N, C-alpha and C positions, 0 to 999 in steps of 0.2 A: 744631414744631405741625404732626401728622396734618392733608393735606386732606379737608376734610367733604363735598369731592364727591367724591372717590372712594371704593373697599372698603377699610375694614382689612384688616390683614394683621397676624401676629403678628409680634412687634419682635423674636424672634431670627433673623428672614433678615435683617437691618440687618447680624448680627455676624458673617456668612459668608459667604465666594463659594460657589457652586454648585459641584460637581464642573465640570473643563473637559475636554473631549476635547483628546488631542495635535492640534495645527496639522500639515495637509501641507503639506512642504518641496517646493518644485520649483523645479529650477535651472534657467538662463537659456537654455540648449539643451533645456529639456522632459521632464528625468529628474525620476525622483522615487522613492525606496525608503522604504518605510514602517516604520523600526525604531524607532517611540518607543510601540507601545501592546501588545508581548508577545503580540502575534497568531502563530501557526503560520506560515507561509509556505507549506504545501501545503490545498489546499483537500480536498471531502470524498472519499475515498473511493469508487467506483462502486457498491458496496454502500449507503453512506449515503447516497449523489444518488439511488438509485434509491427508496430508503426514503421520501425529503423529496420526491420526486416523488408518490408513490402518496399518502402524507399530504394533499399540497397538494388531491387531488382534493377533500378531505372538509371544506374551508376553510367551507364554507358551514354544518357542524355546531359544537358545540361538544364542546372536548377533554375527556378523563377528566379530570374535577376532582380525583379523587385519584391521579391518575398511575399507577393500577398497574403497568401492562406496566411503566413505565421503573424503580418500586420495584421488583421483582421481577426484573428484570434486574441491577439495582445489588447486589441483595442475593446473589443468584447469585455474581455474579461477586467481589462483596467478601467474601463469607462473615459476612454479617451477618443478623441477624432482619430484616424488613418493619417494624413496629414500631420500629424504631429508625432510620427515615430520614423525611425532610423535605426535598422538593424545593422550589427556588424559582428566579427569573428570575437565575440564574447565581449565583456566591457572594455577590454583591453585594447579591441580591435574597434570600437566606439570613440573610447577617450584617443585612438592616434587620428579618427578622421575627425575629430574637433580640433586638435592642436596642428593637423592640417589646413584646417579652413578659416582660422584664428590667429595663430601663431607665426611668426619668422624672424628675420634679422632686424634687429631694433626696437621688438616688443618685448614685454617682460610676461611670465607669468608665474601666479603665485599659489605656493600653498604650504601646508605645515609640514612639518617636518620632525621626529621621522613619520613618514605616510608612507603610501602606497609605492614601492620600490620603481616601477615602470614611468612614475612621471619625470622624473629626473633626464631619464633616459630620452622620452618622446620629446620631451621640450628642447633639449641638445640635439638633436637630430633637426627639429624645426629652423635651429640657426635662432630662437629668441633666448631671453635672457630669464635663469633658474631665480626666483626669489623664493626664500625659506623662510620660515619662522617657526619659532621650537615650540614643541607645545609644553604647555605646563600643566604639570600636574597628571600628563599621559594625558591631557585634551589638547582641542584646537583652541588656541586662545584667539577669540575670533576678534577682540578690540585690537589687539597687536596686529591681526593680520590687516585689521582697514586702516591701519598706520601705516603701513607699509603701501598701500595704494600709493601709485603715481599717473603720471599722464601719460606714463608707457603701458600701464598694466593694462592687458585683452582679456585674459582669462585668470579664472582664480578658481582651485579645486578646492571641495570640502568633503573629505573621507568620511560618513556617516551611515555605520558605526567604522572608523576609525583603524585602517590596518597598518602596524599589526598590534595596537593596545588594546583595541575592541571598546574604546571609551567614546559617547555620545554627545551630540550638541542638541541641547532644546529646542524647541519653535520659539520661543519667544526670543533668547538671542541671535537665532541663525535668521531670525526678520528683521531684530534690530541692525545685524550686520549687511543684511539686503539693502536696507534704506541706507547706507554708506558708500553703497558700492554703485559709482557712474552707471548709467543708462547704456552704453556703450563698452562695457565690461561684463564680458561671461562669464557666467558663476556657475561650477559644474557638480551639484553635487550627487555624490557618486556613492548610491547603496548598494553595493555588490551582494551585503548582507543584511538589507533590508527585513526580510523574512524573519528574519531568529529575533528580530525587536520586539520587547514585551513592555517599555517604558512609554506608557502612552502619552507624555511630554516631549518624545523626541521629536524631531522636524521630520514631516514627510512630505518628501518633494511634489509627489503626484496630487497634492492636496494645495500645497504653495506653486508651483510656477503655474497655474492657470493668469494669474494677475500679476506674474512678472517674465515680462517677455525677454529678460534676459538669465533666465534661470534655465537650465537643463537639467534634468534626472536620468540618471545612469542605473541599468539593473541586468544582471545578469541569468542565463541557465545555467551555469557553471556548479552552483554552490548548491543552493536549498534545491533546485530542482535535478542534480547529480547527471548534470550531462558536462562534467568538466572536459573531457575527452573530443568533445563534440563541435564544440566555440561556439555556443552564439550568445550575443547580449544586444542591447536597445535603450535605445532613447527616447525620452520623451520631452517635446519644448514646442515652442511658438512654432508655427509652420515656417519661417523665414530661416529660423536655424535648424532645423530639419533637411530642410531643402541644401542650405550651404552643405552640412557633412555627408550628404548622398553625394554629393558631387564629388568627394575625394574619398568614394569608397572604393574596393578595389573590386573591380566585375566580377562577379558568380564568386563571390567572396564566400558565400555562405552557401554550402552545401547541401543540397534536397535533403540528405540522410538526417540532417541536424535540422533544417525547416520543419520536417514531419516531424521529428521526436520533441521538436518543442511546442507543436501545435497541439500533439498529443499529450505532451505535458501539460498544457493548462489546462486539457480536457480532463485530467485528473486532479485537479489544484487541491482539492479535499482530502483526498489522499498523502499526493506529497506535504502538504503542508503537519497532517498529521505525524510523517516524519520529523520534518521538522520541531514538533513539539516535544518528541522525543530527544532530539538532540537539545533543545533549552534547557532540559532535566536533565539531561548529562551533563549540560554545560557548567549547572549550577551545585550538583554534587560531587563535581571534580574540584571547584574553587571552594566548596565547603571541605573536602579533605583537605587542602592545600592549607587552606587559611587552618585551620584545627591541626596542622602541623607547625607551627609557625613560619609560612610563606606571606608575603604581602602580594597581593593580587588584585588586580584593580577590577571593579564591576564592568564587566563585557556584555554587549547588546551584540556579541557576532555569534560563530561556531568556533570560535579560540578565544586561548587566555595568553594576556601578556606575563610574564615572570622577568620585573627590573631586577636583574641578576649584574648589571653593572662590569665590573672587571669579575666577575667568576662565570661569567655567560660561557667562557670556550668550554672551563673546567666541566661546567654542567651540561651542556652538551657533551662532551667528550662521554660524560658517565650515561647518557641515555643512548649515544652510538652502541656503546659495550653491551646494551641490553636488548639493542635491535630496535630503537623507540627512535625515529627519528622527529625531530623539532628544527623549526626555524630558527636559526641562531644568527645573533647581530652584535658580534664581536664588540665588547666594553660598554655595553646598552641593556641588553636582554636576550629573551628567548619567547618565541610565540610554539604553542602549543596547540594544533587543532583541537577538536572536541570530536574522538570516533566512535567506536561500538565501545559497550560495555569492556570488554576485553581489553580492548586497544586501551581505554581510559586506565583499569586497573595497571596494566604494564606501564604506564607511563607515572601514575601514582607509587607506586613500588621503586621506581629509581626515586622520583622528587621525596618520598619519607626516607629512604637512605640516603642520602644526599646532605640532611637538613641534622642527620644526627652525628 
């Protein structure tokens, strides 16, 4: 029975746990290596930091509600029309906008599992029903997902590269999947880690969406662009989809500092992509080292690696914590480890090598 002396809340809140940030690991000697949240190991570029400082001087003023300069910069960088773009507080914010625009009681939202942890939370809050399809060999099983579509399916998430496994779907298989999706069902291709992809066969949403009115592409400035703290993401889709998403956006939700930082980041794309290339090299170095030590590690196209540890996940996470190495643990399944600086990666590899001996 609810307590009549306290406010009443929606019953859905009792059915799931809110998203939890990764904990900070600290070793006995005070060392801490944050490899749990897929952050860039690099701080803002000097030109971006300058833009942040200048924008902060106008913090007493409301930001541009329509994010005009940022949308113009995105359009120029990715060769898409401005009316195809909508902005939100990170790709999570844009995801929330889309769910609120499409889902609701009686609707179904389909996604692979395990995938991005925020999907089931936002779907539950919308009142829609989450329908999950297990990964197969750590990858999206697109054939099974297509088979799970019903007349109630209103939205499908495909996380590519998938978080937390780092695996990808190819263009041909994704196009075949899209051919099986009803035209009135929105497909959301979440490319939060797209800048780290090096496989030319991976589906690229910005190439595909133009001929697919029900396809929307998500990108973020949090990962490759190193603006995780400032929160900006965007979607690219046909105008009718972008317009619907904008209607659900939080007013002035994308602040002026982040708009300026994102514009400056796009102007420094070459410098930022050079940093991304360094992360990709580290990703392959760390994976090769793990494989040489006897680990099974799926090939990743993101800025993290997946360790399918099963029942040993909690034990491994504790071993990492003891050495001040933070990883994202999924008990009973595995651990996701971000690719950080060489020093951070070496600290992780020391724990991993010791764990296997």
